[in-house]
C-alpha positions as CSV (number, residue, x, y, z in Angstrom):
1,X,10.7,8.3,61.9
2,X,12.6,5.0,60.2
3,X,10.9,3.6,57.5
4,X,8.8,0.2,58.3
5,X,10.7,-3.2,57.5
6,X,9.2,-4.6,54.5
7,X,9.8,-8.5,54.2
8,X,12.0,-10.0,51.3
9,X,8.0,-12.0,50.4
10,X,6.8,-8.6,50.2
11,X,9.5,-6.6,48.2
12,X,9.7,-10.0,45.5
13,X,5.9,-10.2,45.3
14,X,5.8,-6.4,44.3
15,X,8.7,-6.7,41.7
16,X,6.8,-9.6,40.1
17,X,3.2,-7.5,40.0
18,X,5.6,-4.8,38.4
19,X,7.3,-7.0,35.9
20,X,3.9,-8.8,34.6
21,X,2.7,-5.1,34.2
22,X,5.7,-3.9,32.3
23,X,5.1,-7.0,29.9
24,X,1.5,-5.8,29.8
25,X,2.2,-2.7,28.6
26,X,5.0,-3.6,26.1
27,X,2.6,-5.7,24.4
28,X,0.1,-2.9,24.3
29,X,2.1,-0.7,22.8
30,X,3.9,-3.3,20.6
31,X,1.2,-5.3,19.0
32,X,-0.2,-2.2,17.4
33,X,3.3,-1.1,15.9
34,X,4.0,-4.1,14.5
35,X,1.0,-4.2,12.8
36,X,1.2,-1.0,11.5
37,X,4.8,-1.3,10.0
38,X,3.8,-4.8,8.4
39,X,3.2,-4.5,5.1
40,X,6.7,-4.0,2.8
41,X,4.9,-2.3,-0.3
42,X,2.5,-0.1,1.7
43,X,5.1,1.3,3.7
44,X,7.9,2.1,0.4
45,X,5.7,2.1,-2.3
46,X,2.0,3.5,-3.2
47,X,-1.4,2.8,-4.5
48,X,-1.5,5.7,-7.0
49,X,0.5,6.6,-9.8
50,X,1.3,9.6,-12.3
51,X,1.6,8.0,-15.8
52,X,2.7,10.1,-19.0
53,X,0.7,9.6,-21.6
54,X,1.8,10.5,-25.0
55,X,0.5,9.5,-28.7
56,X,2.3,9.0,-31.9
57,X,-0.1,11.4,-33.4
58,X,0.3,14.2,-31.2
59,X,-1.7,16.1,-30.0
60,X,-4.8,14.0,-30.0
61,X,-7.4,13.1,-27.2
62,X,-7.6,10.7,-25.2
63,X,-10.3,8.8,-22.9
64,X,-9.0,7.0,-20.3
65,X,-11.2,4.2,-19.0
66,X,-11.3,1.6,-16.3
67,X,-11.9,-1.9,-16.4
68,X,-15.7,-1.1,-16.0
69,X,-15.6,0.9,-19.2
70,X,-16.1,4.4,-17.2
71,X,-14.2,7.0,-18.6
72,X,-11.8,8.6,-15.4
73,X,-10.1,11.1,-17.2
74,X,-10.1,13.0,-20.8
75,X,-7.0,14.9,-22.2
76,X,-5.1,15.7,-25.0
77,X,-2.1,14.4,-25.6
78,X,0.5,14.8,-24.3
79,X,-0.5,14.7,-20.3
80,X,-0.2,13.2,-17.1
81,X,-2.6,11.4,-15.1
82,X,-2.7,10.2,-11.5
83,X,-4.2,6.5,-11.9
84,X,-4.7,3.9,-8.9
85,X,-3.2,0.6,-9.5
86,X,-5.8,-1.5,-7.8
87,X,-9.9,-2.3,-8.5
88,X,-10.3,-4.1,-5.2
89,X,-9.0,-6.6,-2.7
90,X,-6.1,-8.7,-4.7
91,X,-7.1,-7.0,-8.2
92,X,-5.0,-4.7,-10.2
93,X,-6.8,-2.0,-12.1
94,X,-7.0,-2.2,-16.3
95,X,-7.3,1.2,-18.4
96,X,-8.0,1.2,-21.8
97,X,-6.9,4.5,-22.9
98,X,-9.0,5.1,-26.2
99,X,-8.3,7.6,-29.2
100,X,-9.6,8.0,-32.6
101,X,-6.6,6.4,-34.1
102,X,-6.8,3.8,-32.0
103,X,-6.2,2.4,-28.4
104,X,-3.3,1.3,-26.0
105,X,-4.2,-1.3,-22.6
106,X,-3.0,0.1,-19.3
107,X,-2.7,-3.0,-16.5
108,X,-1.8,-2.5,-13.0
109,X,1.3,-5.1,-12.5
110,X,3.1,-6.8,-9.3
111,X,5.1,-4.4,-7.6
112,X,8.2,-6.2,-6.3
113,X,8.0,-4.6,-3.1
114,X,5.0,-6.7,-2.7
115,X,7.2,-9.4,-2.1
116,X,9.2,-8.0,1.0
117,X,6.5,-8.6,2.8
118,X,8.2,-12.7,2.4
119,X,11.3,-11.0,4.3
120,X,10.1,-8.2,6.3
121,X,6.1,-7.7,6.6
122,X,4.8,-11.5,6.9
123,X,1.4,-12.6,6.7
124,X,-0.3,-9.5,7.3
125,X,1.2,-7.5,4.8
126,X,0.7,-10.4,2.2
127,X,-3.1,-11.4,3.1
128,X,-4.2,-8.0,4.6
129,X,-3.0,-5.0,4.4
130,X,-1.1,-4.5,0.8
131,X,-4.1,-5.9,-0.9
132,X,-6.3,-3.6,0.9
133,X,-4.7,0.0,0.6
134,X,-3.7,-1.6,-3.3
135,X,-0.1,-1.0,-2.8
136,X,0.9,-4.4,-4.3
137,X,0.0,-3.3,-7.4
138,X,1.7,-0.7,-9.6
139,X,1.4,1.1,-13.2
140,X,3.7,2.2,-15.8
141,X,5.3,5.4,-16.1
142,X,4.8,5.9,-19.4
143,X,2.0,4.8,-22.2
144,X,2.2,5.8,-25.7
145,X,-0.8,5.1,-28.2
146,X,0.3,4.2,-31.5
């Protein structure tokens, strides 16, 4: 039994419908991928950092307080502590490392990878993803209390 003849108009209509479905599926899957990968610092960097804390009068007890004055860690120096670099949306964290003999400030700084959003991540990475994840800030690797 031979296949029924299909008109050129029906074939063209089917091709148009298939093309629209394919474009819709590509759009549905592409947009979430772009949103997920559109933040340079969140991909390349991190939001929590290990900081080596030392004191010139080692060993000594150190209290690490965040910007609200809450003690987030207490240890004997030298020590390594993991701390978040952000304290909120577009706000770097600031710590005070306190000992009996003195104190040292430890502040979050702008991560250079955040500027990569200008080239790679675009507006979503600059305004939304990196500030919300805290990846736009970094902490120094070491802090010495004098």
